[in-house]
Structures are given as C-alpha cells and as structure tokens.
PyMOL Python script that loads the backbone (N, CA, C, O; Angstrom):
from pymol import cmd

cmd.read_pdbstr("""\
ATOM      1  N   MET A   1     -25.743 -16.994   2.371  1.00  0.00           N
ATOM      2  CA  MET A   1     -26.338 -15.829   1.755  1.00  0.00           C
ATOM      3  C   MET A   1     -27.839 -15.887   2.015  1.00  0.00           C
ATOM      4  O   MET A   1     -28.478 -16.908   1.761  1.00  0.00           O
ATOM      5  N   LYS A   2     -28.395 -14.802   2.514  1.00  0.00           N
ATOM      6  CA  LYS A   2     -29.831 -14.748   2.757  1.00  0.00           C
ATOM      7  C   LYS A   2     -30.377 -13.411   2.277  1.00  0.00           C
ATOM      8  O   LYS A   2     -29.653 -12.418   2.197  1.00  0.00           O
ATOM      9  N   GLN A   3     -31.648 -13.405   1.965  1.00  0.00           N
ATOM     10  CA  GLN A   3     -32.263 -12.188   1.450  1.00  0.00           C
ATOM     11  C   GLN A   3     -32.858 -11.386   2.602  1.00  0.00           C
ATOM     12  O   GLN A   3     -33.603 -11.918   3.424  1.00  0.00           O
ATOM     13  N   THR A   4     -32.517 -10.092   2.649  1.00  0.00           N
ATOM     14  CA  THR A   4     -33.109  -9.169   3.603  1.00  0.00           C
ATOM     15  C   THR A   4     -33.784  -8.074   2.813  1.00  0.00           C
ATOM     16  O   THR A   4     -33.124  -7.376   2.042  1.00  0.00           O
ATOM     17  N   SER A   5     -35.062  -7.907   2.981  1.00  0.00           N
ATOM     18  CA  SER A   5     -35.901  -7.006   2.184  1.00  0.00           C
ATOM     19  C   SER A   5     -35.676  -7.303   0.711  1.00  0.00           C
ATOM     20  O   SER A   5     -35.918  -8.429   0.275  1.00  0.00           O
ATOM     21  N   SER A   6     -35.219  -6.327  -0.071  1.00  0.00           N
ATOM     22  CA  SER A   6     -35.037  -6.550  -1.510  1.00  0.00           C
ATOM     23  C   SER A   6     -33.585  -6.816  -1.870  1.00  0.00           C
ATOM     24  O   SER A   6     -33.262  -6.937  -3.052  1.00  0.00           O
ATOM     25  N   ARG A   7     -32.695  -6.911  -0.877  1.00  0.00           N
ATOM     26  CA  ARG A   7     -31.274  -7.121  -1.154  1.00  0.00           C
ATOM     27  C   ARG A   7     -30.806  -8.424  -0.516  1.00  0.00           C
ATOM     28  O   ARG A   7     -31.408  -8.934   0.428  1.00  0.00           O
ATOM     29  N   TRP A   8     -29.720  -8.936  -1.063  1.00  0.00           N
ATOM     30  CA  TRP A   8     -29.104 -10.128  -0.504  1.00  0.00           C
ATOM     31  C   TRP A   8     -28.076  -9.704   0.524  1.00  0.00           C
ATOM     32  O   TRP A   8     -27.326  -8.751   0.311  1.00  0.00           O
ATOM     33  N   PHE A   9     -28.043 -10.413   1.637  1.00  0.00           N
ATOM     34  CA  PHE A   9     -27.042 -10.146   2.661  1.00  0.00           C
ATOM     35  C   PHE A   9     -25.944 -11.186   2.530  1.00  0.00           C
ATOM     36  O   PHE A   9     -26.203 -12.387   2.614  1.00  0.00           O
ATOM     37  N   ILE A  10     -24.720 -10.724   2.324  1.00  0.00           N
ATOM     38  CA  ILE A  10     -23.569 -11.615   2.227  1.00  0.00           C
ATOM     39  C   ILE A  10     -22.581 -11.195   3.301  1.00  0.00           C
ATOM     40  O   ILE A  10     -22.157 -10.040   3.323  1.00  0.00           O
ATOM     41  N   PRO A  11     -22.205 -12.099   4.187  1.00  0.00           N
ATOM     42  CA  PRO A  11     -21.225 -11.736   5.207  1.00  0.00           C
ATOM     43  C   PRO A  11     -19.906 -11.325   4.564  1.00  0.00           C
ATOM     44  O   PRO A  11     -19.529 -11.849   3.516  1.00  0.00           O
ATOM     45  N   LEU A  12     -19.206 -10.384   5.196  1.00  0.00           N
ATOM     46  CA  LEU A  12     -17.933  -9.919   4.652  1.00  0.00           C
ATOM     47  C   LEU A  12     -16.935 -11.054   4.523  1.00  0.00           C
ATOM     48  O   LEU A  12     -16.036 -10.986   3.684  1.00  0.00           O
ATOM     49  N   THR A  13     -17.068 -12.085   5.324  1.00  0.00           N
ATOM     50  CA  THR A  13     -16.144 -13.221   5.249  1.00  0.00           C
ATOM     51  C   THR A  13     -16.307 -14.010   3.959  1.00  0.00           C
ATOM     52  O   THR A  13     -15.414 -14.773   3.591  1.00  0.00           O
ATOM     53  N   ASN A  14     -17.418 -13.845   3.271  1.00  0.00           N
ATOM     54  CA  ASN A  14     -17.653 -14.572   2.019  1.00  0.00           C
ATOM     55  C   ASN A  14     -17.155 -13.821   0.789  1.00  0.00           C
ATOM     56  O   ASN A  14     -17.284 -14.325  -0.327  1.00  0.00           O
ATOM     57  N   LEU A  15     -16.591 -12.633   0.964  1.00  0.00           N
ATOM     58  CA  LEU A  15     -16.115 -11.858  -0.176  1.00  0.00           C
ATOM     59  C   LEU A  15     -14.771 -12.364  -0.668  1.00  0.00           C
ATOM     60  O   LEU A  15     -14.026 -13.005   0.073  1.00  0.00           O
ATOM     61  N   THR A  16     -14.468 -12.070  -1.931  1.00  0.00           N
ATOM     62  CA  THR A  16     -13.145 -12.395  -2.459  1.00  0.00           C
ATOM     63  C   THR A  16     -12.108 -11.512  -1.773  1.00  0.00           C
ATOM     64  O   THR A  16     -12.452 -10.492  -1.176  1.00  0.00           O
ATOM     65  N   SER A  17     -10.855 -11.900  -1.858  1.00  0.00           N
ATOM     66  CA  SER A  17      -9.799 -11.135  -1.187  1.00  0.00           C
ATOM     67  C   SER A  17      -9.716  -9.711  -1.729  1.00  0.00           C
ATOM     68  O   SER A  17      -9.440  -8.783  -0.969  1.00  0.00           O
ATOM     69  N   THR A  18      -9.946  -9.523  -3.015  1.00  0.00           N
ATOM     70  CA  THR A  18      -9.889  -8.182  -3.598  1.00  0.00           C
ATOM     71  C   THR A  18     -11.007  -7.315  -3.042  1.00  0.00           C
ATOM     72  O   THR A  18     -10.770  -6.163  -2.677  1.00  0.00           O
ATOM     73  N   LYS A  19     -12.213  -7.847  -2.972  1.00  0.00           N
ATOM     74  CA  LYS A  19     -13.334  -7.074  -2.447  1.00  0.00           C
ATOM     75  C   LYS A  19     -13.144  -6.775  -0.961  1.00  0.00           C
ATOM     76  O   LYS A  19     -13.544  -5.712  -0.486  1.00  0.00           O
ATOM     77  N   LYS A  20     -12.533  -7.710  -0.225  1.00  0.00           N
ATOM     78  CA  LYS A  20     -12.240  -7.463   1.181  1.00  0.00           C
ATOM     79  C   LYS A  20     -11.272  -6.291   1.319  1.00  0.00           C
ATOM     80  O   LYS A  20     -11.412  -5.472   2.227  1.00  0.00           O
ATOM     81  N   ARG A  21     -10.294  -6.211   0.420  1.00  0.00           N
ATOM     82  CA  ARG A  21      -9.341  -5.099   0.467  1.00  0.00           C
ATOM     83  C   ARG A  21     -10.048  -3.764   0.270  1.00  0.00           C
ATOM     84  O   ARG A  21      -9.714  -2.782   0.933  1.00  0.00           O
ATOM     85  N   PHE A  22     -11.018  -3.723  -0.631  1.00  0.00           N
ATOM     86  CA  PHE A  22     -11.752  -2.472  -0.855  1.00  0.00           C
ATOM     87  C   PHE A  22     -12.499  -2.055   0.407  1.00  0.00           C
ATOM     88  O   PHE A  22     -12.592  -0.864   0.704  1.00  0.00           O
ATOM     89  N   THR A  23     -13.030  -3.015   1.147  1.00  0.00           N
ATOM     90  CA  THR A  23     -13.770  -2.654   2.354  1.00  0.00           C
ATOM     91  C   THR A  23     -12.861  -2.054   3.415  1.00  0.00           C
ATOM     92  O   THR A  23     -13.324  -1.278   4.251  1.00  0.00           O
ATOM     93  N   ILE A  24     -11.586  -2.393   3.399  1.00  0.00           N
ATOM     94  CA  ILE A  24     -10.630  -1.819   4.348  1.00  0.00           C
ATOM     95  C   ILE A  24     -10.553  -0.311   4.163  1.00  0.00           C
ATOM     96  O   ILE A  24     -10.452   0.433   5.139  1.00  0.00           O
ATOM     97  N   PHE A  25     -10.600   0.139   2.922  1.00  0.00           N
ATOM     98  CA  PHE A  25     -10.478   1.562   2.622  1.00  0.00           C
ATOM     99  C   PHE A  25     -11.783   2.325   2.829  1.00  0.00           C
ATOM    100  O   PHE A  25     -11.808   3.552   2.740  1.00  0.00           O
ATOM    101  N   LEU A  26     -12.855   1.606   3.101  1.00  0.00           N
ATOM    102  CA  LEU A  26     -14.161   2.241   3.220  1.00  0.00           C
ATOM    103  C   LEU A  26     -14.555   2.539   4.666  1.00  0.00           C
ATOM    104  O   LEU A  26     -15.742   2.662   4.970  1.00  0.00           O
ATOM    105  N   LYS A  27     -13.596   2.652   5.536  1.00  0.00           N
ATOM    106  CA  LYS A  27     -13.897   3.017   6.929  1.00  0.00           C
ATOM    107  C   LYS A  27     -14.451   4.435   6.989  1.00  0.00           C
ATOM    108  O   LYS A  27     -15.187   4.784   7.912  1.00  0.00           O
ATOM    109  N   ARG A  28     -14.097   5.238   6.009  1.00  0.00           N
ATOM    110  CA  ARG A  28     -14.629   6.594   5.906  1.00  0.00           C
ATOM    111  C   ARG A  28     -15.122   6.793   4.477  1.00  0.00           C
ATOM    112  O   ARG A  28     -14.733   6.047   3.578  1.00  0.00           O
ATOM    113  N   LYS A  29     -15.960   7.777   4.264  1.00  0.00           N
ATOM    114  CA  LYS A  29     -16.505   8.042   2.933  1.00  0.00           C
ATOM    115  C   LYS A  29     -15.401   8.629   2.056  1.00  0.00           C
ATOM    116  O   LYS A  29     -14.765   9.613   2.434  1.00  0.00           O
ATOM    117  N   LEU A  30     -15.171   8.028   0.889  1.00  0.00           N
ATOM    118  CA  LEU A  30     -14.146   8.503  -0.039  1.00  0.00           C
ATOM    119  C   LEU A  30     -14.719   8.611  -1.440  1.00  0.00           C
ATOM    120  O   LEU A  30     -15.572   7.819  -1.841  1.00  0.00           O
ATOM    121  N   ALA A  31     -14.238   9.607  -2.180  1.00  0.00           N
ATOM    122  CA  ALA A  31     -14.603   9.716  -3.591  1.00  0.00           C
ATOM    123  C   ALA A  31     -14.027   8.506  -4.322  1.00  0.00           C
ATOM    124  O   ALA A  31     -12.977   7.989  -3.940  1.00  0.00           O
ATOM    125  N   SER A  32     -14.697   8.066  -5.347  1.00  0.00           N
ATOM    126  CA  SER A  32     -14.318   6.856  -6.064  1.00  0.00           C
ATOM    127  C   SER A  32     -12.869   6.893  -6.556  1.00  0.00           C
ATOM    128  O   SER A  32     -12.131   5.923  -6.380  1.00  0.00           O
ATOM    129  N   GLY A  33     -12.465   7.988  -7.162  1.00  0.00           N
ATOM    130  CA  GLY A  33     -11.096   8.095  -7.672  1.00  0.00           C
ATOM    131  C   GLY A  33     -10.058   8.051  -6.569  1.00  0.00           C
ATOM    132  O   GLY A  33      -9.013   7.421  -6.726  1.00  0.00           O
ATOM    133  N   LEU A  34     -10.335   8.716  -5.451  1.00  0.00           N
ATOM    134  CA  LEU A  34      -9.407   8.694  -4.319  1.00  0.00           C
ATOM    135  C   LEU A  34      -9.314   7.305  -3.707  1.00  0.00           C
ATOM    136  O   LEU A  34      -8.235   6.860  -3.315  1.00  0.00           O
ATOM    137  N   LEU A  35     -10.442   6.630  -3.629  1.00  0.00           N
ATOM    138  CA  LEU A  35     -10.465   5.271  -3.102  1.00  0.00           C
ATOM    139  C   LEU A  35      -9.597   4.359  -3.968  1.00  0.00           C
ATOM    140  O   LEU A  35      -8.797   3.582  -3.446  1.00  0.00           O
ATOM    141  N   TYR A  36      -9.754   4.452  -5.285  1.00  0.00           N
ATOM    142  CA  TYR A  36      -8.972   3.610  -6.192  1.00  0.00           C
ATOM    143  C   TYR A  36      -7.489   3.947  -6.103  1.00  0.00           C
ATOM    144  O   TYR A  36      -6.656   3.041  -6.091  1.00  0.00           O
ATOM    145  N   ASN A  37      -7.142   5.224  -6.041  1.00  0.00           N
ATOM    146  CA  ASN A  37      -5.728   5.619  -5.942  1.00  0.00           C
ATOM    147  C   ASN A  37      -5.099   5.117  -4.647  1.00  0.00           C
ATOM    148  O   ASN A  37      -3.968   4.631  -4.650  1.00  0.00           O
ATOM    149  N   GLU A  38      -5.825   5.232  -3.552  1.00  0.00           N
ATOM    150  CA  GLU A  38      -5.309   4.750  -2.267  1.00  0.00           C
ATOM    151  C   GLU A  38      -5.114   3.236  -2.307  1.00  0.00           C
ATOM    152  O   GLU A  38      -4.111   2.715  -1.818  1.00  0.00           O
ATOM    153  N   TYR A  39      -6.063   2.554  -2.883  1.00  0.00           N
ATOM    154  CA  TYR A  39      -5.963   1.100  -3.045  1.00  0.00           C
ATOM    155  C   TYR A  39      -4.733   0.731  -3.865  1.00  0.00           C
ATOM    156  O   TYR A  39      -3.991  -0.179  -3.496  1.00  0.00           O
ATOM    157  N   CYS A  40      -4.514   1.428  -4.970  1.00  0.00           N
ATOM    158  CA  CYS A  40      -3.378   1.126  -5.853  1.00  0.00           C
ATOM    159  C   CYS A  40      -2.029   1.339  -5.166  1.00  0.00           C
ATOM    160  O   CYS A  40      -1.084   0.587  -5.408  1.00  0.00           O
ATOM    161  N   THR A  41      -1.936   2.358  -4.314  1.00  0.00           N
ATOM    162  CA  THR A  41      -0.662   2.622  -3.653  1.00  0.00           C
ATOM    163  C   THR A  41      -0.349   1.603  -2.562  1.00  0.00           C
ATOM    164  O   THR A  41       0.819   1.393  -2.236  1.00  0.00           O
ATOM    165  N   LEU A  42      -1.368   0.969  -1.995  1.00  0.00           N
ATOM    166  CA  LEU A  42      -1.138   0.053  -0.877  1.00  0.00           C
ATOM    167  C   LEU A  42      -1.149  -1.429  -1.238  1.00  0.00           C
ATOM    168  O   LEU A  42      -0.789  -2.268  -0.413  1.00  0.00           O
ATOM    169  N   VAL A  43      -1.553  -1.754  -2.449  1.00  0.00           N
ATOM    170  CA  VAL A  43      -1.643  -3.149  -2.861  1.00  0.00           C
ATOM    171  C   VAL A  43      -0.543  -3.445  -3.877  1.00  0.00           C
ATOM    172  O   VAL A  43      -0.257  -2.635  -4.759  1.00  0.00           O
ATOM    173  N   LYS A  44       0.063  -4.613  -3.737  1.00  0.00           N
ATOM    174  CA  LYS A  44       1.183  -4.979  -4.599  1.00  0.00           C
ATOM    175  C   LYS A  44       0.793  -5.061  -6.074  1.00  0.00           C
ATOM    176  O   LYS A  44       1.479  -4.496  -6.926  1.00  0.00           O
ATOM    177  N   SER A  45      -0.289  -5.751  -6.378  1.00  0.00           N
ATOM    178  CA  SER A  45      -0.735  -5.873  -7.776  1.00  0.00           C
ATOM    179  C   SER A  45      -2.224  -5.533  -7.854  1.00  0.00           C
ATOM    180  O   SER A  45      -3.066  -6.427  -7.768  1.00  0.00           O
ATOM    181  N   PRO A  46      -2.556  -4.249  -8.017  1.00  0.00           N
ATOM    182  CA  PRO A  46      -3.962  -3.823  -8.025  1.00  0.00           C
ATOM    183  C   PRO A  46      -4.705  -4.258  -9.292  1.00  0.00           C
ATOM    184  O   PRO A  46      -4.100  -4.514 -10.334  1.00  0.00           O
ATOM    185  N   VAL A  47      -6.020  -4.332  -9.170  1.00  0.00           N
ATOM    186  CA  VAL A  47      -6.845  -4.609 -10.343  1.00  0.00           C
ATOM    187  C   VAL A  47      -6.936  -3.333 -11.184  1.00  0.00           C
ATOM    188  O   VAL A  47      -6.711  -2.235 -10.676  1.00  0.00           O
ATOM    189  N   VAL A  48      -7.261  -3.478 -12.453  1.00  0.00           N
ATOM    190  CA  VAL A  48      -7.405  -2.310 -13.329  1.00  0.00           C
ATOM    191  C   VAL A  48      -8.660  -1.535 -12.935  1.00  0.00           C
ATOM    192  O   VAL A  48      -9.548  -2.078 -12.277  1.00  0.00           O
ATOM    193  N   ASP A  49      -8.731  -0.271 -13.337  1.00  0.00           N
ATOM    194  CA  ASP A  49      -9.834   0.586 -12.900  1.00  0.00           C
ATOM    195  C   ASP A  49     -11.207   0.069 -13.330  1.00  0.00           C
ATOM    196  O   ASP A  49     -12.185   0.267 -12.609  1.00  0.00           O
ATOM    197  N   ARG A  50     -11.299  -0.575 -14.464  1.00  0.00           N
ATOM    198  CA  ARG A  50     -12.588  -1.108 -14.918  1.00  0.00           C
ATOM    199  C   ARG A  50     -13.061  -2.218 -13.981  1.00  0.00           C
ATOM    200  O   ARG A  50     -14.236  -2.269 -13.616  1.00  0.00           O
ATOM    201  N   ALA A  51     -12.158  -3.095 -13.599  1.00  0.00           N
ATOM    202  CA  ALA A  51     -12.510  -4.169 -12.660  1.00  0.00           C
ATOM    203  C   ALA A  51     -12.920  -3.579 -11.316  1.00  0.00           C
ATOM    204  O   ALA A  51     -13.853  -4.066 -10.677  1.00  0.00           O
ATOM    205  N   TYR A  52     -12.221  -2.530 -10.890  1.00  0.00           N
ATOM    206  CA  TYR A  52     -12.563  -1.843  -9.636  1.00  0.00           C
ATOM    207  C   TYR A  52     -14.007  -1.328  -9.689  1.00  0.00           C
ATOM    208  O   TYR A  52     -14.775  -1.523  -8.747  1.00  0.00           O
ATOM    209  N   ARG A  53     -14.365  -0.674 -10.789  1.00  0.00           N
ATOM    210  CA  ARG A  53     -15.724  -0.136 -10.911  1.00  0.00           C
ATOM    211  C   ARG A  53     -16.769  -1.260 -10.871  1.00  0.00           C
ATOM    212  O   ARG A  53     -17.828  -1.104 -10.262  1.00  0.00           O
ATOM    213  N   LYS A  54     -16.468  -2.387 -11.520  1.00  0.00           N
ATOM    214  CA  LYS A  54     -17.399  -3.517 -11.504  1.00  0.00           C
ATOM    215  C   LYS A  54     -17.513  -4.106 -10.103  1.00  0.00           C
ATOM    216  O   LYS A  54     -18.613  -4.452  -9.673  1.00  0.00           O
ATOM    217  N   TYR A  55     -16.398  -4.228  -9.381  1.00  0.00           N
ATOM    218  CA  TYR A  55     -16.430  -4.726  -8.002  1.00  0.00           C
ATOM    219  C   TYR A  55     -17.296  -3.824  -7.134  1.00  0.00           C
ATOM    220  O   TYR A  55     -18.145  -4.302  -6.382  1.00  0.00           O
ATOM    221  N   MET A  56     -17.079  -2.521  -7.241  1.00  0.00           N
ATOM    222  CA  MET A  56     -17.830  -1.580  -6.413  1.00  0.00           C
ATOM    223  C   MET A  56     -19.314  -1.619  -6.770  1.00  0.00           C
ATOM    224  O   MET A  56     -20.169  -1.580  -5.886  1.00  0.00           O
ATOM    225  N   GLU A  57     -19.617  -1.694  -8.058  1.00  0.00           N
ATOM    226  CA  GLU A  57     -21.008  -1.774  -8.506  1.00  0.00           C
ATOM    227  C   GLU A  57     -21.680  -3.018  -7.923  1.00  0.00           C
ATOM    228  O   GLU A  57     -22.826  -2.959  -7.478  1.00  0.00           O
ATOM    229  N   ARG A  58     -20.975  -4.122  -7.928  1.00  0.00           N
ATOM    230  CA  ARG A  58     -21.526  -5.373  -7.406  1.00  0.00           C
ATOM    231  C   ARG A  58     -21.731  -5.285  -5.898  1.00  0.00           C
ATOM    232  O   ARG A  58     -22.740  -5.773  -5.388  1.00  0.00           O
ATOM    233  N   MET A  59     -20.796  -4.673  -5.178  1.00  0.00           N
ATOM    234  CA  MET A  59     -20.940  -4.558  -3.728  1.00  0.00           C
ATOM    235  C   MET A  59     -22.089  -3.620  -3.357  1.00  0.00           C
ATOM    236  O   MET A  59     -22.719  -3.798  -2.315  1.00  0.00           O
ATOM    237  N   VAL A  60     -22.366  -2.624  -4.202  1.00  0.00           N
ATOM    238  CA  VAL A  60     -23.529  -1.758  -3.985  1.00  0.00           C
ATOM    239  C   VAL A  60     -24.808  -2.581  -4.190  1.00  0.00           C
ATOM    240  O   VAL A  60     -25.748  -2.473  -3.403  1.00  0.00           O
ATOM    241  N   GLU A  61     -24.839  -3.397  -5.242  1.00  0.00           N
ATOM    242  CA  GLU A  61     -26.002  -4.241  -5.509  1.00  0.00           C
ATOM    243  C   GLU A  61     -26.274  -5.210  -4.357  1.00  0.00           C
ATOM    244  O   GLU A  61     -27.429  -5.497  -4.040  1.00  0.00           O
ATOM    245  N   LEU A  62     -25.208  -5.708  -3.736  1.00  0.00           N
ATOM    246  CA  LEU A  62     -25.348  -6.662  -2.638  1.00  0.00           C
ATOM    247  C   LEU A  62     -25.705  -5.987  -1.317  1.00  0.00           C
ATOM    248  O   LEU A  62     -26.027  -6.661  -0.339  1.00  0.00           O
ATOM    249  N   GLY A  63     -25.647  -4.658  -1.289  1.00  0.00           N
ATOM    250  CA  GLY A  63     -25.997  -3.933  -0.075  1.00  0.00           C
ATOM    251  C   GLY A  63     -24.859  -3.782   0.915  1.00  0.00           C
ATOM    252  O   GLY A  63     -25.077  -3.354   2.049  1.00  0.00           O
ATOM    253  N   LEU A  64     -23.638  -4.128   0.500  1.00  0.00           N
ATOM    254  CA  LEU A  64     -22.485  -4.020   1.392  1.00  0.00           C
ATOM    255  C   LEU A  64     -21.923  -2.613   1.428  1.00  0.00           C
ATOM    256  O   LEU A  64     -21.356  -2.182   2.432  1.00  0.00           O
ATOM    257  N   VAL A  65     -22.086  -1.901   0.322  1.00  0.00           N
ATOM    258  CA  VAL A  65     -21.517  -0.568   0.160  1.00  0.00           C
ATOM    259  C   VAL A  65     -22.622   0.381  -0.261  1.00  0.00           C
ATOM    260  O   VAL A  65     -23.506   0.015  -1.035  1.00  0.00           O
ATOM    261  N   LYS A  66     -22.568   1.592   0.246  1.00  0.00           N
ATOM    262  CA  LYS A  66     -23.533   2.627  -0.123  1.00  0.00           C
ATOM    263  C   LYS A  66     -22.829   3.616  -1.053  1.00  0.00           C
ATOM    264  O   LYS A  66     -21.740   4.100  -0.746  1.00  0.00           O
ATOM    265  N   ALA A  67     -23.455   3.907  -2.180  1.00  0.00           N
ATOM    266  CA  ALA A  67     -22.908   4.864  -3.139  1.00  0.00           C
ATOM    267  C   ALA A  67     -23.703   6.157  -3.061  1.00  0.00           C
ATOM    268  O   ALA A  67     -24.934   6.140  -3.061  1.00  0.00           O
ATOM    269  N   VAL A  68     -22.999   7.271  -2.995  1.00  0.00           N
ATOM    270  CA  VAL A  68     -23.630   8.591  -2.929  1.00  0.00           C
ATOM    271  C   VAL A  68     -23.084   9.413  -4.086  1.00  0.00           C
ATOM    272  O   VAL A  68     -21.869   9.514  -4.259  1.00  0.00           O
ATOM    273  N   GLY A  69     -23.971   9.998  -4.875  1.00  0.00           N
ATOM    274  CA  GLY A  69     -23.537  10.813  -6.005  1.00  0.00           C
ATOM    275  C   GLY A  69     -23.418   9.993  -7.275  1.00  0.00           C
ATOM    276  O   GLY A  69     -23.730   8.803  -7.309  1.00  0.00           O
ATOM    277  N   LYS A  70     -22.951  10.676  -8.330  1.00  0.00           N
ATOM    278  CA  LYS A  70     -22.830  10.027  -9.631  1.00  0.00           C
ATOM    279  C   LYS A  70     -21.510  10.363 -10.284  1.00  0.00           C
ATOM    280  O   LYS A  70     -20.879  11.375  -9.978  1.00  0.00           O
ATOM    281  N   GLY A  71     -21.109   9.495 -11.186  1.00  0.00           N
ATOM    282  CA  GLY A  71     -19.941   9.736 -12.010  1.00  0.00           C
ATOM    283  C   GLY A  71     -18.651   9.936 -11.240  1.00  0.00           C
ATOM    284  O   GLY A  71     -18.359   9.228 -10.276  1.00  0.00           O
ATOM    285  N   ARG A  72     -17.900  10.905 -11.685  1.00  0.00           N
ATOM    286  CA  ARG A  72     -16.570  11.176 -11.160  1.00  0.00           C
ATOM    287  C   ARG A  72     -16.560  11.473  -9.658  1.00  0.00           C
ATOM    288  O   ARG A  72     -15.583  11.165  -8.975  1.00  0.00           O
ATOM    289  N   TRP A  73     -17.616  12.055  -9.149  1.00  0.00           N
ATOM    290  CA  TRP A  73     -17.643  12.479  -7.750  1.00  0.00           C
ATOM    291  C   TRP A  73     -18.405  11.519  -6.842  1.00  0.00           C
ATOM    292  O   TRP A  73     -18.697  11.847  -5.692  1.00  0.00           O
ATOM    293  N   ARG A  74     -18.722  10.352  -7.348  1.00  0.00           N
ATOM    294  CA  ARG A  74     -19.412   9.345  -6.539  1.00  0.00           C
ATOM    295  C   ARG A  74     -18.543   8.979  -5.339  1.00  0.00           C
ATOM    296  O   ARG A  74     -17.327   8.830  -5.458  1.00  0.00           O
ATOM    297  N   GLU A  75     -19.186   8.839  -4.186  1.00  0.00           N
ATOM    298  CA  GLU A  75     -18.484   8.443  -2.968  1.00  0.00           C
ATOM    299  C   GLU A  75     -19.048   7.130  -2.479  1.00  0.00           C
ATOM    300  O   GLU A  75     -20.230   6.843  -2.662  1.00  0.00           O
ATOM    301  N   PHE A  76     -18.192   6.330  -1.851  1.00  0.00           N
ATOM    302  CA  PHE A  76     -18.614   5.046  -1.318  1.00  0.00           C
ATOM    303  C   PHE A  76     -18.344   4.997   0.176  1.00  0.00           C
ATOM    304  O   PHE A  76     -17.378   5.579   0.667  1.00  0.00           O
ATOM    305  N   GLU A  77     -19.211   4.294   0.888  1.00  0.00           N
ATOM    306  CA  GLU A  77     -19.007   4.030   2.308  1.00  0.00           C
ATOM    307  C   GLU A  77     -19.623   2.682   2.644  1.00  0.00           C
ATOM    308  O   GLU A  77     -20.555   2.237   1.973  1.00  0.00           O
ATOM    309  N   LEU A  78     -19.111   2.036   3.672  1.00  0.00           N
ATOM    310  CA  LEU A  78     -19.677   0.751   4.092  1.00  0.00           C
ATOM    311  C   LEU A  78     -21.089   0.947   4.600  1.00  0.00           C
ATOM    312  O   LEU A  78     -21.382   1.938   5.269  1.00  0.00           O
ATOM    313  N   SER A  79     -21.957   0.016   4.289  1.00  0.00           N
ATOM    314  CA  SER A  79     -23.340   0.118   4.769  1.00  0.00           C
ATOM    315  C   SER A  79     -23.681  -1.011   5.734  1.00  0.00           C
ATOM    316  O   SER A  79     -24.832  -1.141   6.149  1.00  0.00           O
ATOM    317  N   VAL A  80     -22.705  -1.820   6.092  1.00  0.00           N
ATOM    318  CA  VAL A  80     -22.952  -2.914   7.043  1.00  0.00           C
ATOM    319  C   VAL A  80     -22.321  -2.623   8.367  1.00  0.00           C
ATOM    320  O   VAL A  80     -22.424  -3.430   9.291  1.00  0.00           O
TER     321      VAL A  80
END
""", "prot")
cmd.dss("prot")
cmd.show_as("cartoon", "prot")
cmd.util.cbc("prot")
cmd.orient("prot")
C-alpha cells in the first residue's frame, strides 16, 4: 500500500474476495441499487445491503471506485 497524492493506492489483488466481486460488476457505470441487485443474483451468499454500502464507501475512500451522485441514484465506476 502506498500513498498517491491524498489517497492510498491499494492493488486490486490486496482486496478481500467480497470487494473483488464488487469490482467485477463495475466494468460499466451502474446505479448503486442495480449494482447490489446484480451482485445478489450472481453470488451464492451475498452480504447484506448495509455491508455493501460500507464496502463501497471504503473503496471510494481508497480511490479504487469513483462515486457520482448522491443517495438512491448514486452511481459507481472503477477509477483504476
């Protein structure tokens, strides 16, 4: 892990398996609710929505994911 400007850079290989799964769905920009629904349909035992929001918030803080918008209509896309 190294710091680039004001954010920490963490290689995708260092993410937990759950966070890696979220990055799979971020090949295109998706609304937060659609992203979570798609994740739930493709994963055998998905995390609860609160954990999902915390994971996404953390990945935005780390600079791995870019968040656009607020609340219900927030969209996420990979920033690396």
